[in-house]
C-alpha positions in Angstrom: 24.4 -15.5 54.7 27.9 -16.9 53.7 27.8 -14.6 50.6 27.1 -11.5 52.7 29.9 -12.4 55.0 32.2 -12.8 52.0 31.2 -9.4 50.7 32.0 -7.9 54.1 35.4 -9.6 54.0 36.0 -8.2 50.5 35.2 -4.7 51.8 37.5 -5.2 54.7 40.4 -6.4 52.5 39.9 -3.3 50.3 40.0 -1.0 53.4 43.2 -2.7 54.6 44.8 -2.4 51.2 44.0 1.3 51.0 45.3 1.8 54.5 48.5 0.1 53.8 49.0 2.2 50.7 48.3 5.4 52.6 50.9 4.5 55.3 53.6 3.4 52.8 52.8 6.1 50.2 52.9 3.5 47.4 52.0 5.9 44.6 55.0 5.2 42.5 56.1 8.8 42.5 59.5 9.6 43.9 60.4 5.9 43.9 63.6 4.8 42.2 63.4 1.8 39.9 65.6 -1.2 40.7 69.0 -1.1 39.1 69.3 -2.8 35.7 72.3 -5.0 34.8 72.5 -2.8 31.7 72.5 0.8 32.9 71.4 2.0 29.4 68.1 0.2 29.8 65.4 1.5 32.1 63.5 -1.0 34.3 60.2 0.6 35.5 59.2 0.5 39.1 57.7 -2.8 40.2 53.9 -2.8 40.7 52.6 -2.9 44.3 49.7 -5.2 44.3 48.5 -3.9 47.7 47.6 -0.8 45.8 44.1 -0.9 44.3 45.2 1.2 41.4 47.2 -1.7 40.1 44.0 -3.7 39.5 40.7 -3.6 37.6 38.2 -5.5 39.6 34.5 -6.2 39.3 32.1 -8.1 41.6 29.1 -9.2 39.5 28.4 -12.4 41.3 25.1 -11.4 42.9 24.1 -15.0 43.6 27.5 -16.1 44.9 27.4 -19.0 42.5 30.1 -18.0 40.0 33.9 -18.1 39.8 36.8 -15.8 40.6 38.4 -14.9 37.3 42.0 -13.8 37.0 42.7 -12.3 33.6 46.1 -11.3 32.1 46.1 -8.6 29.5 48.1 -8.9 26.2 50.8 -6.6 24.8 50.1 -2.9 24.5 53.4 -1.0 24.5 56.3 -0.5 22.0 59.9 0.2 23.1 60.0 3.7 24.5 62.6 6.1 26.0 62.6 8.0 29.3 63.0 11.7 29.5 66.7 11.3 30.1 67.1 9.0 27.0 67.1 5.5 28.5 65.5 2.7 26.5 62.7 0.7 28.1 61.4 -2.7 27.0 58.5 -2.9 29.4 55.2 -1.3 30.2 55.3 1.1 33.1 52.4 0.3 35.4 52.7 3.7 37.1 52.3 5.5 33.8 48.6 6.5 33.4 48.8 6.2 29.6 50.2 2.7 29.8 47.5 1.7 32.3 44.8 3.3 30.1 45.8 1.2 27.1 45.8 -2.0 29.1 42.4 -1.1 30.6 41.0 -0.8 27.0 41.4 -4.6 26.6 40.7 -5.5 30.2 37.3 -3.7 30.3 36.3 -5.2 27.0 37.1 -8.7 28.3 35.3 -8.0 31.5 32.2 -7.1 29.6 31.7 -10.8 28.9 33.8 -12.6 31.5 32.7 -10.6 34.6 28.9 -11.1 34.5 28.0 -13.7 37.2 31.6 -13.8 38.5 34.2 -11.8 40.4 36.7 -10.4 38.0 40.3 -9.4 38.7 42.9 -8.2 36.3 46.3 -6.8 37.3 48.4 -4.3 35.4 51.9 -5.7 34.9 55.2 -4.8 33.3 54.5 -6.7 30.1 57.4 -6.8 27.6 57.0 -4.6 24.5 56.0 -5.8 21.1 59.6 -5.2 20.0 60.7 -8.4 21.7 58.1 -10.4 19.8 59.1 -8.8 16.5 62.6 -10.4 16.8 60.8 -13.8 16.6 63.7 -15.0 18.7 62.6 -17.4 21.5 65.7 -16.6 23.6 65.1 -12.9 23.5 61.5 -13.3 24.3 62.1 -15.7 27.2 64.7 -13.3 28.6 62.6 -10.2 28.4 59.4 -11.8 29.6 60.9 -13.0 32.9 60.1 -9.7 34.6 56.5 -9.7 33.2 55.9 -13.3 34.3 57.3 -12.6 37.8 54.8 -9.6 38.1 51.9 -11.9 37.1 52.9 -14.5 39.6 53.1 -11.9 42.4 49.7 -10.6 41.4 48.2 -14.1 41.4 49.6 -14.9 44.8 47.9 -11.8 46.2 44.6 -12.7 44.4 44.8 -16.2 45.8 45.6 -15.1 49.4 42.6 -12.8 49.6 39.9 -14.6 47.8 37.4 -17.2 49.3 39.2 -20.5 48.4 35.9 -22.4 48.7 35.0 -20.8 45.4 36.4 -22.0 42.0 38.8 -19.8 40.1 39.5 -19.4 36.4 42.7 -18.0 34.9 42.6 -16.6 31.4 44.9 -14.5 29.2 45.4 -13.4 25.6 48.7 -13.5 23.7 51.5 -12.5 26.1 48.7 -13.0 28.7 48.3 -16.5 27.4 52.0 -17.1 28.0 51.4 -15.9 31.6 48.6 -18.4 32.0 51.0 -21.3 31.1 53.5 -19.9 33.6 50.9 -19.6 36.3 50.0 -23.3 35.9 53.6 -24.1 36.5 53.7 -21.7 39.5 50.7 -22.7 41.5 50.7 -25.4 44.1 48.7 -28.6 43.9 46.4 -27.2 46.6 45.8 -24.1 44.6 45.3 -26.1 41.4 42.6 -28.1 43.0 40.5 -24.9 43.2 40.9 -24.2 39.5 37.8 -24.7 37.3 39.8 -24.0 34.0 42.6 -22.2 32.4 42.1 -20.4 29.1 45.2 -19.8 26.9 43.9 -17.6 24.1 46.2 -17.0 21.2 49.3 -18.6 22.6 50.8 -22.1 22.7 51.1 -25.0 25.1 54.0 -27.3 24.1 55.0 -30.8 24.9 57.7 -29.4 27.1 55.2 -27.3 29.0 53.2 -30.4 29.7 56.2 -32.5 30.7 57.2 -29.8 33.2 53.7 -29.3 34.6 51.2 -31.9 35.7 48.6 -29.1 36.1 48.3 -28.8 32.3 45.5 -31.2 31.5 44.2 -30.6 27.9 40.4 -30.0 27.7 38.5 -32.8 26.0 35.1 -31.3 25.9 32.7 -28.6 27.2 32.4 -29.5 30.8 35.9 -30.7 32.0 37.3 -29.1 35.1 40.8 -28.5 36.1 41.7 -28.4 32.4 43.5 -26.1 30.0 41.7 -24.6 26.9 44.1 -23.5 24.2 43.5 -22.4 20.6 44.9 -20.3 17.8 43.1 -19.2 14.6 44.4 -19.0 11.0 42.9 -18.6 7.5 45.0 -21.6 6.3 47.4 -24.0 8.1 50.2 -22.6 6.0 50.0 -19.4 8.1 50.7 -21.0 11.5 53.2 -18.8 13.4 55.6 -21.1 15.3 56.3 -18.3 17.8 52.8 -18.3 19.2 50.8 -21.1 17.6 53.0 -24.2 17.5 50.8 -25.7 20.2 50.6 -29.4 21.1 46.9 -29.0 22.1 43.8 -27.3 20.7 40.1 -27.4 21.2 37.3 -25.8 19.1 35.6 -23.2 21.3 32.5 -23.2 19.2 31.5 -26.9 19.5 34.1 -28.0 22.1 35.4 -30.9 20.0 39.1 -31.8 19.6 38.6 -33.4 16.2 37.9 -31.9 12.7 34.1 -31.6 13.1 33.3 -28.2 11.7 31.3 -25.7 13.7 29.2 -22.8 12.5 29.7 -19.4 14.2 27.5 -16.3 13.7 25.7 -18.1 10.8 28.4 -17.3 8.2 31.7 -18.4 9.7 32.9 -22.0 9.8 35.6 -22.9 12.4 37.3 -26.2 11.8 40.1 -27.7 14.0 43.1 -29.2 12.3 44.2 -32.1 14.5 47.5 -32.3 12.7 48.5 -28.7 13.2 46.5 -28.0 16.4 45.0 -24.8 15.1 41.6 -23.5 14.1 40.9 -22.7 10.5 38.3 -20.0 9.9 36.5 -19.9 6.6 33.8 -17.3 5.5 35.6 -14.7 7.6 37.6 -11.9 6.1 39.0 -10.6 9.5 39.5 -7.3 7.7 39.1 -5.5 11.0 42.5 -6.9 12.1 45.2 -5.3 10.1 48.7 -6.9 9.6 51.2 -5.6 12.2 54.9 -5.5 11.6 54.9 -8.7 9.6 54.3 -11.0 12.6 50.5 -11.0 13.4 47.4 -11.0 11.3 49.3 -12.1 8.2 47.3 -15.1 7.3 46.9 -15.9 10.9 44.1 -14.0 12.8 45.9 -13.6 16.1 44.0 -10.5 17.1 40.6 -12.2 17.0 41.2 -14.8 19.6 39.3 -13.3 22.6 36.7 -11.5 20.5 35.5 -13.8 17.8 34.5 -16.4 20.3 33.4 -14.2 23.2 29.9 -15.6 23.4 31.2 -19.1 23.4 33.8 -18.3 26.1 31.3 -16.4 28.3 28.9 -19.4 28.3 31.7 -21.9 28.8 33.3 -20.1 31.8 29.9 -20.4 33.6 29.5 -24.0 32.6 32.9 -25.0 33.9 32.4 -23.1 37.2 29.1 -24.9 37.7 30.7 -28.3 37.0 33.5 -27.5 39.4 30.9 -26.9 42.1 29.2 -30.1 41.4 32.4 -32.0 41.8 33.6 -29.8 44.7 36.9 -29.4 42.9 37.4 -33.0 41.7 38.7 -33.1 38.1 35.8 -34.1 35.9 36.2 -35.1 32.2 33.3 -34.6 29.8 31.4 -37.7 28.7 
């Protein structure tokens, strides 16, 4: 009965959102972007998260026993110029082509994260790959502020509209993983108490992040709740990329150990965690499907594999942690 009521509420929220959009004409057309401090650089119009076109959502929780999953997509755009010649360092969420590229990843992620859950993924003005190519932390931090603000706005709407008696999970890949770390800093203690887990895929969690944020509790096993799961994969520890993989925490998503116990994946691949370097080392895996890109990813590291190589492990674990959260009614539980 409660589940039916919640579905009616979801439908009501959707109707309200559509009505608001109709009244305010929030289509993105004819709307001027906010002024940029540098008039030569174009800042795309901000997303309006009351507009359903700014989201990909799926309700596949037929038994009302799953979690609400908030997923943040990775980087899909390069620097581009407007018709009048202005340079842009961000994805434009009102551009159908940009949305379509983000949707490529989101829909593939949803194919394994959504079953048994309610899935939500916002489009946002992620900074382009060109910022990351600089490998300059200051440049990246400056350009990602806009992107992180969008994600926090989207998360606040997600949180305001969902049933807070249900657990939620946040997950993101690459720049999306960076957003997960920022969301952990952004959320209140009350909101954090509703979180079953956070998945930082292909990005780092640093000592400084943990010092700033008590919500970052490294996962110790398969069933912890209220914890952060983080990992990066390389062919050899000499290929660790400090920009994205100099993490202070890591867990093996195949066996859920934090030591060097090797785990067999797909019968032919061995995944071993390096406790010293906090990365996963993959052997027996060519990763030939992931081509090197501009000298910064897939060059000895296997950055592009993170949400795909372990998809079956992640799918199972998301459901395990959601169930464990329900058992503890939100209390933080560490694995035995």
